[in-house]
C-alpha positions in Angstrom: -32.5 6.3 -19.9 -30.0 7.3 -17.2 -30.8 4.2 -15.1 -29.9 2.0 -18.1 -26.4 3.5 -18.2 -25.8 3.2 -14.4 -23.2 0.5 -13.6 -23.9 -1.4 -10.4 -20.9 -1.7 -8.1 -19.4 -5.2 -8.1 -19.5 -7.3 -5.0 -16.0 -7.5 -3.4 -14.7 -11.1 -3.5 -12.8 -12.4 -0.5 -9.3 -13.2 -1.7 -7.6 -14.0 1.6 -6.6 -10.4 2.5 -9.2 -9.8 5.2 -8.4 -6.2 6.2 -8.7 -5.0 2.6 -11.7 -7.1 1.8 -13.6 -6.1 5.0 -13.0 -2.4 4.2 -14.4 -2.8 0.7 -17.3 -5.0 1.8 -18.3 -2.7 4.6 -18.4 0.2 2.2 -20.4 -1.9 -0.3 -23.0 -2.9 2.4 -23.2 0.7 3.7 -24.0 1.9 0.1 -26.9 -0.6 0.2 -28.0 0.5 3.6 -27.5 -3.0 5.1 -24.4 -2.4 7.2 -26.3 -1.7 10.5 -28.0 -5.1 10.4 -24.6 -6.8 9.7 -22.7 -4.9 12.3 -25.3 -4.9 15.1 -27.8 -7.6 14.1 -31.4 -7.5 15.1 -33.3 -8.7 18.1 -35.7 -11.6 17.7 -38.6 -11.3 20.1 -39.0 -14.1 22.6 -41.5 -16.8 21.8 -45.0 -15.8 22.7 -44.2 -12.1 22.7 -47.1 -10.0 21.5 -46.1 -7.4 18.9 -47.9 -4.4 17.5 -48.5 -4.1 13.8 -45.7 -1.4 13.7 -43.3 -3.7 15.5 -44.1 -6.6 13.2 -43.5 -4.4 10.1 -40.2 -3.2 11.5 -39.1 -6.8 12.3 -40.0 -8.0 8.9 -38.0 -5.1 7.4 -35.0 -6.0 9.5 -35.3 -9.7 8.5 -35.5 -8.7 4.8 -32.4 -6.5 5.1 -30.6 -9.4 6.8 -31.5 -11.8 4.1 -30.3 -9.4 1.4 -27.0 -8.8 3.3 -26.5 -12.6 3.7 -27.0 -13.0 -0.1 -24.2 -10.5 -0.8 -21.9 -12.2 1.7 -22.7 -15.6 0.1 -21.7 -14.2 -3.3 -18.5 -12.6 -1.8 -17.2 -15.6 0.0 -16.1 -18.8 -1.7 -18.2 -21.9 -0.9 -15.2 -23.8 0.6 -14.9 -21.0 3.2 -18.7 -20.8 3.8 -18.7 -24.6 4.6 -16.4 -23.9 7.6 -18.8 -21.3 9.0 -21.0 -23.4 11.2 -23.7 -20.8 12.1 -25.0 -18.9 9.1 -28.4 -17.9 10.4 -27.8 -14.1 10.2 -25.5 -11.9 8.3 -23.9 -10.7 11.6 -23.0 -14.3 12.4 -21.3 -14.8 9.1 -19.4 -11.4 9.4 -18.2 -12.1 12.9 -17.1 -15.6 12.0 -15.0 -14.3 9.1 -13.5 -11.6 11.4 -12.5 -14.2 13.9 -11.0 -16.6 11.3 -9.1 -14.2 9.2 -8.3 -11.0 11.1 -6.5 -12.7 14.0 -6.8 -12.0 17.7 -5.4 -9.0 19.5 -2.5 -11.0 20.9 -1.3 -12.1 17.5 -1.6 -8.6 16.1 0.4 -7.2 19.0 3.1 -9.8 18.4 3.2 -9.0 14.7 3.4 -5.2 15.4 6.3 -5.8 17.9 8.2 -7.9 15.3 7.7 -5.1 12.8 9.0 -2.5 15.3 12.1 -4.6 16.0 12.8 -5.0 12.3 12.2 -1.3 11.8 14.8 -0.3 14.4 17.5 -2.2 12.5 16.3 -1.2 9.0 19.0 0.1 6.7 19.1 0.7 3.0 21.0 -2.1 1.3 23.8 -1.7 -1.1 22.4 -2.0 -4.6 18.8 -1.5 -3.4 16.7 1.1 -5.3 14.8 3.9 -3.6 11.5 2.2 -4.5 12.6 -1.2 -3.1 13.7 0.4 0.1 10.4 2.3 0.5 8.4 -0.9 0.0 10.0 -2.4 3.2 9.0 0.5 5.4 5.3 1.1 4.8 3.8 -0.5 7.9 4.8 2.3 10.3 3.4 5.8 10.9 4.5 8.4 8.2 6.5 10.8 10.3 8.5 7.9 11.9 9.2 6.4 8.4 10.3 9.7 7.1 12.8 10.2 9.9 14.0 6.6 9.7 14.6 6.8 6.0 16.5 10.0 6.2 18.8 8.5 8.9 19.4 5.2 7.0 20.0 6.1 3.4 23.3 5.4 1.7 26.0 8.1 1.9 25.5 9.0 -1.8 22.1 10.6 -0.8 23.6 12.8 2.0 23.5 16.0 -0.1 19.8 15.7 -1.0 18.9 14.6 2.6 20.5 17.8 4.0 18.6 19.8 1.4 15.3 18.1 2.5 15.9 18.6 6.2 16.7 22.3 5.6 13.8 23.1 3.2 11.0 20.8 4.4 8.9 20.4 7.6 9.5 16.8 8.4 6.4 16.7 10.6 4.2 17.3 7.6 6.4 15.8 4.8 4.5 12.9 3.3 6.2 9.6 2.3 5.2 10.2 -1.3 6.9 13.6 -1.3 10.1 12.2 0.3 10.2 9.3 -2.2 9.8 11.7 -5.1 12.7 13.8 -4.0 14.9 10.8 -3.5 13.9 9.3 -6.8 14.9 12.4 -8.7 18.3 12.4 -6.9 18.6 8.7 -7.7 18.1 9.3 -11.4 20.7 12.0 -11.3 23.2 9.6 -9.7 22.4 6.9 -12.3 22.9 9.4 -15.1 26.2 10.6 -13.6 27.4 7.0 -13.2 26.4 6.2 -16.8 28.3 9.3 -18.1 31.4 8.4 -16.1 31.3 4.8 -17.4 31.0 6.0 -21.0 34.0 8.4 -20.4 36.0 5.5 -19.0 35.3 3.4 -22.1 36.4 6.4 -24.3 39.6 6.7 -22.3 40.3 3.0 -22.7 40.3 3.3 -26.5 41.8 6.8 -26.9 44.6 7.1 -24.3 47.1 5.1 -26.4 46.8 7.7 -29.2 49.0 10.7 -29.6 47.6 13.8 -27.8 46.3 15.5 -31.0 44.6 12.3 -32.2 43.4 11.7 -28.7 41.6 15.1 -28.4 40.2 14.8 -32.0 38.7 11.4 -31.4 37.2 12.5 -28.0 35.6 15.4 -29.8 34.1 13.1 -32.4 32.8 10.9 -29.7 31.2 13.9 -27.9 33.5 13.6 -24.8 35.6 16.7 -24.8 37.0 17.5 -21.4 40.6 18.3 -22.3 41.9 21.5 -23.9 43.4 21.1 -27.4 47.2 20.9 -27.3 49.2 23.9 -28.5 
């Protein structure tokens, strides 16, 4: 009965994001105990080599695992991409071909990282940018570096909370999520304060032409009472 209720994990489909897909696919193949044959392949004996019964059994088992792993890869990769993979004899050949095509070579990755570092050095929070938007532009660098950079480059309106964070937190262990949460709370307070100040300005616009007694009375009715009643 329990086996009928067990949900088989779905095969991760390649969507163009190689690093994410390869991580999911590797985990999937490991769960099926096929990853070793995909990662390392298996050795075909040279023609005419005499094998023992045990060696034949082991070779047949490796070939079967390889066929099953290939079947999963065929289901995970779109046919238009498979057509560009010239050699598909083994699951390892398919995997290595996908890695070369979509992961990029080491030189390209180093150039990309260097570009990210240059952009990171000049990174500043933009006027009108929310905390969430700013964090989304900084997530490709190591946590502790991001935390320090964000604290140095926030807008002046965050100075108070930044000082509080630096005094009360260990920046070496402070996670990005914890930092973002602290700044989001402060941002909401700023938004609320700006909203209240804006509402008070609107009230002033309509009440200041009134006589003082009427002015105070109307402000009380509107729930904005910051002045003492006139004698």
